[in-house]
C-alpha positions as CSV (number, residue, x, y, z in Angstrom):
1,X,14.5,144.4,42.1
2,X,14.6,141.4,40.5
3,X,11.0,139.9,41.5
4,X,11.5,136.5,38.8
5,X,14.5,135.2,41.2
6,X,15.1,135.1,44.2
7,X,18.4,135.4,46.0
8,X,19.3,132.6,48.9
9,X,20.1,135.9,51.3
10,X,18.4,139.3,50.9
11,X,20.6,141.6,49.1
12,X,20.7,144.5,51.4
13,X,23.3,142.2,53.6
14,X,26.2,141.7,51.3
15,X,25.6,145.6,50.1
16,X,25.5,146.7,54.2
17,X,28.5,144.3,53.8
18,X,30.5,145.8,51.4
19,X,30.0,149.2,52.5
20,X,31.9,148.1,55.6
21,X,34.7,146.4,53.7
22,X,35.4,149.2,51.4
23,X,35.5,151.8,54.8
24,X,38.5,149.9,56.1
25,X,40.2,150.4,52.8
26,X,41.5,154.1,54.3
27,X,42.0,152.7,58.1
28,X,44.2,149.8,56.3
29,X,46.4,153.0,54.4
30,X,46.9,154.4,57.6
31,X,47.8,151.4,59.4
32,X,50.6,151.2,56.8
33,X,53.7,152.9,57.7
34,X,55.4,152.6,53.6
35,X,54.9,155.5,51.3
36,X,51.6,155.6,49.5
37,X,52.9,154.6,46.1
38,X,54.4,151.3,47.6
39,X,51.1,150.7,49.2
40,X,49.1,151.4,46.2
41,X,51.3,148.8,44.2
42,X,51.0,146.1,46.7
43,X,47.6,146.6,46.9
44,X,47.1,145.8,43.0
45,X,49.8,143.7,43.0
46,X,48.2,141.2,45.2
47,X,44.7,142.1,43.6
48,X,46.1,140.8,40.4
49,X,47.8,137.6,41.9
50,X,45.0,136.1,43.3
51,X,42.9,136.9,40.1
52,X,45.6,135.4,37.9
53,X,44.9,131.8,38.7
54,X,40.8,132.0,37.4
55,X,41.6,134.6,34.9
56,X,44.2,132.1,32.8
57,X,41.8,129.2,33.7
58,X,38.8,130.6,32.1
59,X,39.1,134.2,30.4
60,X,42.3,134.4,28.3
61,X,40.2,134.1,25.7
62,X,38.6,136.8,25.6
63,X,41.7,139.2,25.7
64,X,41.2,138.5,21.6
65,X,38.4,140.5,21.6
66,X,40.1,143.5,22.6
67,X,41.5,146.1,19.7
68,X,43.8,148.9,19.5
69,X,41.1,151.1,20.6
70,X,40.2,149.0,23.6
71,X,43.7,148.4,24.9
72,X,44.7,152.3,25.0
73,X,41.6,153.0,26.7
74,X,42.0,150.6,29.3
75,X,45.9,151.5,29.4
76,X,44.6,155.2,30.1
77,X,42.2,154.0,32.9
78,X,44.7,151.7,34.5
79,X,47.5,154.5,34.3
80,X,44.2,157.1,35.9
81,X,43.5,154.4,38.8
82,X,47.1,154.1,39.9
83,X,47.5,157.6,40.2
84,X,44.3,158.0,42.2
85,X,45.3,155.6,44.7
86,X,49.2,157.2,45.2
87,X,47.2,160.8,45.7
88,X,44.3,159.3,48.2
89,X,46.6,157.4,49.6
90,X,48.9,160.3,50.4
91,X,46.1,162.5,51.1
92,X,45.4,160.7,54.6
93,X,48.9,161.6,55.9
94,X,47.8,165.0,55.8
95,X,43.9,164.9,56.6
96,X,41.3,162.9,58.4
97,X,39.9,160.0,57.5
98,X,36.6,161.3,57.2
99,X,37.4,164.5,55.2
100,X,39.2,162.5,52.7
101,X,36.4,159.9,52.1
102,X,33.9,162.0,52.0
103,X,35.4,164.3,49.1
104,X,36.2,161.5,47.2
105,X,32.7,160.2,47.2
106,X,32.0,163.6,45.0
107,X,33.0,161.0,41.9
108,X,29.2,160.8,41.2
109,X,29.8,164.5,40.4
110,X,32.7,164.6,38.4
111,X,31.8,162.1,36.1
112,X,28.6,163.9,35.2
113,X,31.0,166.9,34.6
114,X,33.1,164.6,32.6
115,X,29.7,163.3,30.2
116,X,29.0,167.1,29.8
117,X,32.2,168.2,28.4
118,X,32.9,164.9,26.5
119,X,30.1,163.9,25.4
120,X,27.7,166.9,25.5
121,X,24.9,165.5,28.2
122,X,22.7,167.8,29.1
123,X,22.3,169.3,32.3
124,X,19.2,169.0,33.9
125,X,17.9,171.4,37.7
126,X,18.1,168.3,39.5
127,X,21.7,168.0,38.4
128,X,22.9,171.6,39.2
129,X,21.2,171.7,42.2
130,X,22.7,168.5,43.7
131,X,25.9,169.7,42.6
132,X,25.9,173.1,43.8
133,X,24.6,171.1,47.4
134,X,27.6,168.9,47.4
135,X,30.2,171.3,46.3
136,X,28.7,173.6,49.2
137,X,29.3,170.9,51.8
138,X,32.6,170.3,50.5
139,X,33.9,173.9,50.7
140,X,32.8,173.8,53.8
141,X,34.7,170.7,54.9
142,X,38.0,172.3,53.6
143,X,37.3,175.5,55.5
144,X,37.1,173.9,58.1
145,X,40.2,171.6,57.5
146,X,42.0,175.1,56.8
147,X,41.2,176.5,60.4
148,X,42.7,173.1,61.7
149,X,45.8,173.8,59.3
150,X,47.4,174.3,55.9
151,X,48.2,170.6,55.7
152,X,44.9,169.3,56.4
153,X,43.6,171.9,53.4
154,X,46.2,170.0,51.4
155,X,45.0,166.6,52.1
156,X,41.6,167.7,50.9
157,X,43.1,168.9,47.8
158,X,44.5,165.9,47.0
159,X,41.6,163.7,47.7
160,X,39.6,166.0,45.5
161,X,42.5,165.4,42.7
162,X,41.9,161.5,43.2
163,X,38.6,161.7,43.1
164,X,38.6,163.7,39.8
165,X,40.8,161.0,38.7
166,X,39.1,157.6,39.6
167,X,36.4,159.2,37.3
168,X,38.0,159.3,34.5
169,X,39.7,155.7,35.1
170,X,35.3,155.0,35.1
171,X,35.0,157.2,31.9
172,X,38.0,155.6,30.0
173,X,36.8,152.0,30.9
174,X,33.4,152.1,30.7
175,X,33.0,151.1,26.6
176,X,35.7,147.9,27.3
177,X,33.8,147.1,30.5
178,X,30.5,146.7,27.8
179,X,32.4,144.3,25.7
180,X,34.3,142.2,28.6
181,X,33.5,140.0,31.7
182,X,33.9,141.5,34.9
183,X,37.1,139.6,35.7
184,X,38.5,140.1,32.3
185,X,38.5,144.0,32.4
186,X,39.3,143.9,36.4
187,X,42.3,141.6,35.9
188,X,43.5,144.1,32.1
189,X,43.7,147.0,34.1
190,X,44.5,146.0,37.2
191,X,47.6,144.8,36.0
192,X,47.7,148.1,33.8
193,X,47.8,150.0,37.3
194,X,50.6,147.4,39.2
195,X,52.9,148.1,36.1
196,X,52.5,151.5,36.2
197,X,52.7,151.7,39.7
198,X,55.8,149.5,39.6
199,X,57.8,151.9,37.3
200,X,56.6,155.0,39.3
201,X,58.3,153.3,42.5
202,X,61.3,153.2,40.6
203,X,61.7,156.8,39.8
204,X,61.2,157.8,42.4
205,X,63.5,155.6,44.0
206,X,61.5,153.9,46.5
207,X,62.3,150.3,48.3
208,X,59.5,147.3,47.3
209,X,61.1,146.0,50.7
210,X,61.7,144.2,53.2
211,X,58.9,145.3,55.4
212,X,57.4,144.0,58.8
213,X,55.6,141.3,59.4
214,X,52.4,143.2,59.9
215,X,53.1,146.2,56.8
216,X,52.3,142.8,54.3
217,X,49.6,142.0,56.0
218,X,47.8,145.2,55.3
219,X,49.1,145.0,52.3
220,X,47.1,142.2,51.0
221,X,44.3,142.5,53.3
222,X,43.6,145.7,51.4
223,X,43.9,143.8,47.8
224,X,41.3,141.4,49.4
225,X,39.3,143.2,51.5
226,X,38.1,146.5,49.8
227,X,39.5,145.5,46.5
228,X,38.1,141.6,45.6
229,X,35.5,141.0,48.4
230,X,34.0,144.5,48.4
231,X,33.3,145.2,44.6
232,X,32.3,141.5,44.3
233,X,29.6,141.8,46.6
234,X,28.5,144.8,45.1
235,X,28.4,143.3,41.6
236,X,26.7,140.6,43.0
237,X,24.0,142.8,44.7
238,X,22.8,144.4,41.1
239,X,21.6,140.9,40.0
240,X,18.7,142.0,42.7
241,X,18.4,145.6,42.7
242,X,19.2,148.9,41.2
243,X,22.4,150.7,40.1
244,X,21.0,153.9,42.2
245,X,20.7,151.4,45.4
246,X,24.0,150.3,45.1
247,X,25.0,154.3,44.6
248,X,23.3,154.8,47.7
249,X,24.8,152.6,49.8
250,X,28.5,153.7,48.8
251,X,27.9,156.7,50.4
252,X,27.8,155.4,53.4
253,X,31.4,154.8,53.5
254,X,32.8,157.8,54.6
255,X,30.2,157.5,57.9
256,X,31.4,154.2,58.2
257,X,35.3,155.4,57.8
258,X,34.4,158.1,60.1
259,X,33.5,155.7,62.9
260,X,36.1,153.2,62.7
261,X,39.1,156.3,62.3
262,X,37.2,156.8,65.8
263,X,37.8,154.0,67.5
264,X,41.1,152.9,65.6
265,X,43.2,156.3,65.5
266,X,40.9,158.5,68.2
267,X,40.1,161.0,65.3
268,X,37.6,163.3,66.3
269,X,35.0,164.9,64.2
270,X,34.5,168.9,64.1
271,X,31.8,170.7,63.5
272,X,32.8,171.3,59.6
273,X,33.2,167.4,59.2
274,X,29.9,166.5,60.1
275,X,27.8,169.1,58.9
276,X,29.9,169.5,55.9
277,X,30.0,165.7,55.3
278,X,26.3,165.7,55.6
279,X,25.5,168.3,53.0
280,X,27.9,166.7,50.5
281,X,26.4,163.0,51.2
282,X,22.7,164.8,50.5
283,X,23.3,166.4,47.5
284,X,24.9,163.1,45.9
285,X,21.3,161.2,47.1
286,X,19.9,163.5,45.6
287,X,21.8,163.6,42.3
288,X,21.7,159.8,42.3
289,X,18.1,158.7,43.4
290,X,15.8,158.9,40.4
291,X,12.5,159.5,42.6
292,X,9.9,158.9,40.0
293,X,11.4,155.0,39.9
294,X,11.9,155.0,43.7
295,X,8.3,155.6,43.8
296,X,7.6,152.8,41.6
297,X,9.6,150.1,43.3
298,X,7.8,151.1,46.5
299,X,4.3,150.3,44.7
300,X,5.4,147.1,43.6
301,X,5.3,144.0,45.6
302,X,8.4,142.9,47.5
303,X,9.8,139.7,47.7
304,X,9.3,137.3,50.6
305,X,12.5,136.1,52.6
């Protein structure tokens, strides 16, 4: 935690709110009745629409910094993000909120696999062990869902592919993000993602409307709550806490989503989901925690709030 500057509120408060807001994403998707690609399109479209005044007022000059390679990588990132949302939202039509959100949290392991194969980063023993633990948990979840129905397993597979796609989005975007502000980078990638989803809906023959008022409400809430509010709170907190703290906090999203799904949809967890989900989260926590740094943080004098 940054000891040179005290935040106005304890950073764990916005982090906790951020976890709740991203956990609401799966709930809003299940409450909407539109096709997955329509929900994804309006989530991104409204996000871009809300961001547009801020971007055009203050950040347009940053576009001059983008090279052809930057535009290519941003475009690929935006396309991957679009299909991540399509597949993840569609997975919620077949499997439970708990299974889907737990499997999507495997993203840190997919990211490390990507950096290993494409950037030749070395695998540590801790990484291998944590990866095997998390994979074992995901297999247990899928096995339990398969015993329920084949469609639940199909939903699990969609969630896993969606996880791989969001990892690819992050890998392609990370280099461009280093040279641009958060607003500019997000606006560009979200814009490309919106255009991708627009043409996908056209090609598939989907309808952009009209929809009932409650559908527009879920579309708008998806853009405001998890997209803009949730990630903004995480980014604000990064000034005062390490990235690992945020990574660990995000692992509680499946727990929050499962609790909300129980009260909203009466979705009950089965034993394999509870045990498998716990194993996945434990494996990823082992992966993201730097125990040496964690011990050094506890040895430092904490901030007075």
